[in-house]
C-alpha atoms as a printed R data frame, in Angstrom:
    type eleno elety resid chain resno       x      y       z
1   ATOM     1    CA   MET     A     1 153.063 53.171 264.440
2   ATOM     2    CA   SER     A     2 156.288 53.913 262.668
3   ATOM     3    CA   ALA     A     3 156.595 56.555 259.939
4   ATOM     4    CA   HIS     A     4 157.505 53.889 257.383
5   ATOM     5    CA   ARG     A     5 154.327 51.981 258.215
6   ATOM     6    CA   ILE     A     6 152.176 55.143 257.891
7   ATOM     7    CA   ILE     A     7 153.782 55.944 254.493
8   ATOM     8    CA   TYR     A     8 153.331 52.299 253.373
9   ATOM     9    CA   ARG     A     9 149.638 52.415 254.383
10  ATOM    10    CA   ALA     A    10 149.198 55.826 252.664
11  ATOM    11    CA   LEU     A    11 150.662 54.447 249.481
12  ATOM    12    CA   LEU     A    12 148.424 51.341 249.643
13  ATOM    13    CA   ALA     A    13 145.433 53.457 250.407
14  ATOM    14    CA   ALA     A    14 146.109 55.806 247.494
15  ATOM    15    CA   LEU     A    15 146.405 52.848 245.193
16  ATOM    16    CA   ALA     A    16 143.259 51.389 246.501
17  ATOM    17    CA   GLY     A    17 141.369 54.702 246.295
18  ATOM    18    CA   VAL     A    18 140.788 54.930 250.031
19  ATOM    19    CA   SER     A    19 140.671 58.433 251.516
20  ATOM    20    CA   LEU     A    20 143.813 59.590 253.283
21  ATOM    21    CA   LEU     A    21 141.662 61.266 255.849
22  ATOM    22    CA   HIS     A    22 140.230 57.857 256.799
23  ATOM    23    CA   LEU     A    23 143.684 56.491 257.003
24  ATOM    24    CA   HIS     A    24 144.690 59.421 259.159
25  ATOM    25    CA   ALA     A    25 141.720 58.663 261.485
26  ATOM    26    CA   GLN     A    26 142.937 55.112 261.843
27  ATOM    27    CA   ALA     A    27 146.530 56.298 262.609
28  ATOM    28    CA   THR     A    28 145.284 58.671 265.346
29  ATOM    29    CA   ASP     A    29 144.575 55.722 267.619
30  ATOM    30    CA   ALA     A    30 148.360 55.117 267.765
31  ATOM    31    CA   GLN     A    31 148.763 58.800 268.622
32  ATOM    32    CA   GLY     A    32 146.644 58.519 271.753
33  ATOM    33    CA   ILE     A    33 143.534 60.324 270.582
34  ATOM    34    CA   VAL     A    34 140.638 58.935 272.635
35  ATOM    35    CA   SER     A    35 138.064 61.733 272.519
36  ATOM    36    CA   VAL     A    36 137.117 64.581 270.318
37  ATOM    37    CA   GLU     A    37 134.410 67.136 271.190
38  ATOM    38    CA   VAL     A    38 133.237 69.599 268.579
39  ATOM    39    CA   PHE     A    39 131.538 72.927 269.537
40  ATOM    40    CA   ALA     A    40 129.731 74.669 266.745
41  ATOM    41    CA   ASN     A    41 126.420 76.168 265.802
42  ATOM    42    CA   SER     A    42 123.754 74.694 263.461
43  ATOM    43    CA   ALA     A    43 125.045 76.590 260.414
44  ATOM    44    CA   MET     A    44 128.519 75.024 260.599
45  ATOM    45    CA   HIS     A    45 129.253 71.901 258.582
46  ATOM    46    CA   ILE     A    46 131.260 69.449 260.671
47  ATOM    47    CA   THR     A    47 133.247 66.559 259.134
48  ATOM    48    CA   PRO     A    48 132.947 63.791 259.941
49  ATOM    49    CA   SER     A    49 129.409 64.186 261.078
50  ATOM    50    CA   SER     A    50 129.112 60.685 262.525
51  ATOM    51    CA   PRO     A    51 131.380 58.789 265.037
52  ATOM    52    CA   GLN     A    52 130.942 55.551 263.094
53  ATOM    53    CA   GLY     A    53 134.262 53.859 262.279
54  ATOM    54    CA   LEU     A    54 136.371 56.364 264.146
55  ATOM    55    CA   PRO     A    55 139.003 55.037 266.595
56  ATOM    56    CA   TYR     A    56 138.032 57.716 269.222
57  ATOM    57    CA   THR     A    57 134.731 58.962 270.670
58  ATOM    58    CA   LEU     A    58 133.249 61.935 268.820
59  ATOM    59    CA   HIS     A    59 130.681 64.251 270.340
60  ATOM    60    CA   ILE     A    60 129.268 67.194 268.387
61  ATOM    61    CA   TYR     A    61 127.622 69.954 270.345
62  ATOM    62    CA   ARG     A    62 125.519 72.506 268.549
63  ATOM    63    CA   LEU     A    63 125.458 75.433 270.992
64  ATOM    64    CA   ASP     A    64 122.393 77.123 269.431
65  ATOM    65    CA   THR     A    65 120.155 74.088 269.835
66  ATOM    66    CA   LEU     A    66 118.060 75.493 272.651
67  ATOM    67    CA   GLN     A    67 117.276 78.575 270.464
68  ATOM    68    CA   GLN     A    68 116.439 76.334 267.605
69  ATOM    69    CA   LEU     A    69 114.092 74.218 269.726
70  ATOM    70    CA   GLU     A    70 112.389 77.342 271.127
71  ATOM    71    CA   ALA     A    71 111.873 78.744 267.582
72  ATOM    72    CA   SER     A    72 110.495 75.440 266.460
73  ATOM    73    CA   LEU     A    73 107.960 75.296 269.399
74  ATOM    74    CA   ASN     A    74 106.999 78.906 268.846
75  ATOM    75    CA   GLN     A    75 106.102 78.175 265.208
76  ATOM    76    CA   GLN     A    76 103.815 75.343 266.301
77  ATOM    77    CA   LEU     A    77 101.889 77.370 268.897
78  ATOM    78    CA   PRO     A    78  98.472 78.737 268.013
79  ATOM    79    CA   LYS     A    79  98.072 82.513 268.021
80  ATOM    80    CA   THR     A    80  95.884 83.148 270.996
81  ATOM    81    CA   GLU     A    81  97.042 82.546 274.587
82  ATOM    82    CA   ALA     A    82  94.072 80.274 275.486
83  ATOM    83    CA   GLU     A    83  94.641 78.072 272.399
84  ATOM    84    CA   ALA     A    84  98.411 77.927 273.063
85  ATOM    85    CA   LEU     A    85  97.868 76.836 276.708
86  ATOM    86    CA   ARG     A    86  95.419 74.139 275.532
87  ATOM    87    CA   TRP     A    87  97.861 73.020 272.868
88  ATOM    88    CA   LEU     A    88 100.746 72.809 275.343
89  ATOM    89    CA   GLN     A    89  98.610 70.752 277.742
90  ATOM    90    CA   ASP     A    90  97.543 68.371 275.034
91  ATOM    91    CA   ASN     A    91 101.103 67.977 273.662
92  ATOM    92    CA   GLN     A    92 103.174 68.221 276.854
93  ATOM    93    CA   ALA     A    93 104.089 64.439 276.963
94  ATOM    94    CA   ARG     A    94 105.133 64.363 273.252
95  ATOM    95    CA   ILE     A    95 107.063 67.548 273.596
96  ATOM    96    CA   ARG     A    96 109.035 66.319 276.627
97  ATOM    97    CA   ARG     A    97 109.673 62.938 274.933
98  ATOM    98    CA   GLU     A    98 110.874 64.453 271.689
99  ATOM    99    CA   LEU     A    99 112.767 67.492 272.904
100 ATOM   100    CA   THR     A   100 114.291 66.467 276.246
101 ATOM   101    CA   PRO     A   101 117.233 64.458 274.729
102 ATOM   102    CA   GLN     A   102 118.038 67.413 272.441
103 ATOM   103    CA   ALA     A   103 117.712 69.949 275.271
104 ATOM   104    CA   VAL     A   104 119.946 67.877 277.628
105 ATOM   105    CA   GLN     A   105 122.617 67.544 274.819
106 ATOM   106    CA   ALA     A   106 122.509 71.254 274.196
107 ATOM   107    CA   ALA     A   107 122.840 72.004 277.932
108 ATOM   108    CA   ASN     A   108 125.761 69.602 278.302
109 ATOM   109    CA   GLY     A   109 127.511 71.298 275.333
110 ATOM   110    CA   LEU     A   110 127.049 74.740 276.836
111 ATOM   111    CA   THR     A   111 128.297 73.532 280.224
112 ATOM   112    CA   LEU     A   112 131.363 71.864 278.660
113 ATOM   113    CA   ALA     A   113 132.173 74.882 276.536
114 ATOM   114    CA   ALA     A   114 132.134 77.022 279.793
115 ATOM   115    CA   HIS     A   115 134.235 74.385 281.575
116 ATOM   116    CA   TYR     A   116 136.848 74.412 278.771
117 ATOM   117    CA   ARG     A   117 136.620 78.232 278.745
118 ATOM   118    CA   LEU     A   118 136.172 78.229 274.975
119 ATOM   119    CA   SER     A   119 136.299 81.772 273.643
120 ATOM   120    CA   ARG     A   120 134.723 81.221 270.215
121 ATOM   121    CA   ILE     A   121 133.351 78.659 267.838
122 ATOM   122    CA   PRO     A   122 134.027 76.508 265.985
123 ATOM   123    CA   ALA     A   123 136.212 74.827 268.563
124 ATOM   124    CA   ILE     A   124 137.434 71.221 268.597
125 ATOM   125    CA   VAL     A   125 138.636 69.860 271.934
126 ATOM   126    CA   ILE     A   126 140.953 66.862 271.712
127 ATOM   127    CA   ASN     A   127 141.428 64.491 274.666
128 ATOM   128    CA   LYS     A   128 139.786 67.068 276.956
129 ATOM   129    CA   ARG     A   129 142.953 69.156 276.903
130 ATOM   130    CA   VAL     A   130 143.704 70.813 273.599
131 ATOM   131    CA   ALA     A   131 141.358 73.241 271.887
132 ATOM   132    CA   VAL     A   132 141.712 73.941 268.199
133 ATOM   133    CA   TYR     A   133 139.785 77.000 266.898
134 ATOM   134    CA   GLY     A   134 138.560 77.956 263.507
135 ATOM   135    CA   VAL     A   135 138.291 74.587 261.840
136 ATOM   136    CA   THR     A   136 135.277 72.302 261.355
137 ATOM   137    CA   ASP     A   137 137.168 69.291 260.068
138 ATOM   138    CA   VAL     A   138 138.091 66.957 262.921
139 ATOM   139    CA   HIS     A   139 140.904 65.331 260.988
140 ATOM   140    CA   GLN     A   140 142.395 68.731 260.193
141 ATOM   141    CA   ALA     A   141 142.181 69.705 263.882
142 ATOM   142    CA   ILE     A   142 143.928 66.527 264.950
143 ATOM   143    CA   GLY     A   143 146.623 67.089 262.358
144 ATOM   144    CA   LEU     A   144 147.154 70.666 263.631
145 ATOM   145    CA   MET     A   145 147.440 69.439 267.188
146 ATOM   146    CA   LEU     A   146 149.874 66.684 266.229
147 ATOM   147    CA   ALA     A   147 152.041 69.043 264.196
148 ATOM   148    CA   LYS     A   148 152.186 71.520 267.073
149 ATOM   149    CA   GLU     A   149 153.071 68.770 269.593
150 ATOM   150    CA   GLN     A   150 155.929 67.505 267.326
151 ATOM   151    CA   LYS     A   151 157.544 70.958 267.118
152 ATOM   152    CA   PRO     A   152 160.508 71.407 269.508
């Protein structure tokens, strides 16, 4: 997409009241962005929080999910060991059904973070090759990556 076309779309979007961030997300498709992976903890607010309407795949990994799941389970357990064992036996199927997808997602995030050798969070990995640290806004991270790539 040419610079004139991006400026023209930005002007039309501003007149129509459409967010420039949304416009930037549409323009990223022409820049070759195909995947974005966000690595954060549960206290960090990530934007956008949903992959709907984005021209690339977005995965958000909360690296503290396993600890959150453990704390949640511990709060539900009865106080005595015998009651806790009975409660676990009675609820084992439900716990597996409800928590397995979250635990798998968390484990995948931890494995990917190690694979990318991420040194801190938040980190946003773009196209499985560029890590941007310290931001939680995906559009801002993409903009930083594109600006760095355009420098001579």
